[in-house]
N, C-alpha and C positions, 0 to 999 in steps of 0.2 A: 734900751731900745723900746719905744712905745709900739704896742701891738697895733693901735690904731693907725700909726703913721706907716707901718710896714702894710697893713691891709690896704691903706689908701694908694701906696705906691704900687701894689699889685694890680689893684683896680685901674690905675691910670696906665700901665702897661698893657692891660687887656683892652682898655678903651682905644689906645694906639692902634692895636691890631685889628679890632673891628672897624676903626674909622678908616684905615688905608685899605682895608680888604672890601669895603663898601664904596670906594671912590668918593668918601666924604673927606677931601683933600683941606679945606678950610678948617673943619672940626680937627682933622690931624694935627695940621699946623699950630691950631691954637692950644694944644696939649704941651706946647714947648714954652719956656720962657721967652720973653720980648727978643733977645738975642739968642735963642736957643738953636743948637747946631745938630744937624745929622751928618756923619762922617763915615764914607764907604771905603773898604779897605784898599781900594785903589788911590786913595789920598784924596777924592773928591769931597768937598765939604759945601754944605749948604746950611746957611745962616739966616736966621729971622724968617718971618712969616711969608714974605713974598717969594724968597728963594726955596723955602720948604715946599710951598705949594707948586712953584714951578716945577721943581725936582719931582713931586709925586704926579702931577697932572700930565707931565710930559714924558719923562723918562720911565716911570714906572709903569704907566699906560702903556707906553710903546714895547715894554718887555713882557707884559702879561694881559692876558685877557681876562682870566679869572685866577685868584689867589686866595690862599688861607695861611695867615700867620699862625702857627702854633708855639707858645713860648712855654718854657719848662724850666725846672730847677733854678728857681730864683734864689739868689743869695744876696739878701738885702742889709745894708749896714746905715743906720740912720745916727746922724751926729747933730742934734739941735735942729735946726732949718735946713740941714744939708744931708744928703744921702747918696750913696752908690748902690748900684746894682749889677749883677751878672746874671745873664739869661742864656740858655740854649734856644736857638730857633729852629724849628722845622718847617720849611716853607713849601706848601704843595701848591702847584701851578698848572694853568693851562695857557699856552701862547696862541696868537691869533691864528696859527695853522692847524689849531686842534691837538698839538702835541701836549701830552701831560708829563710831568716831571715833578722832582723834588730837590730842594738844596737845603743843606744844614748850615747854620751859622751860630756865632756867639755874640750876643750884645754886651756890650760895657757901657753902662749907662751912668750919669750923673743927675741928682735931682735936687731941686730947692723948692722949699715952702714959699709961696708968694701970695700974699693977702690970705693965709689961711688955707690954699689950696697946694697941692704938690703938683710941680711942673717939671718937663724934662729940659735941663741945661745942655745935655749933651748925650746923644746915643750914637755910639760907635758900633758898627757891624763887620764882622770878619767871617768871610766864608770859609767853608770846609771844617772838617772834623778836627777841632783843636782843644786841647787841654792846657796849653800855655796861656800866659797872658801876654 
């Protein structure tokens, strides 16, 4: 496993967090491959830049007024131009009514190097404290 690839994937996930938290949804969607997918634990799937942008700008904005994604404990495995990653998510939020709270989740991600840059093929999120796959 190349250290540079692992570092680049960590940075990619951090850019993902900063972009969605700041409401930069076009930038967030651009971190995925052309047909990249975001999969929620309720089975809803958003594929491609248009659907990813729509999810973030409509559903995500409807749920939260302010938010901070904190990702930890990455386990990244690189195999050539493909990679997988597991992360824990601690999500801090404030809703439109001023209520604050947090949620815990786990990301299972797939990555691919495209034109020399790592991109997200799929990011699957499962909410709740879980240690199983």
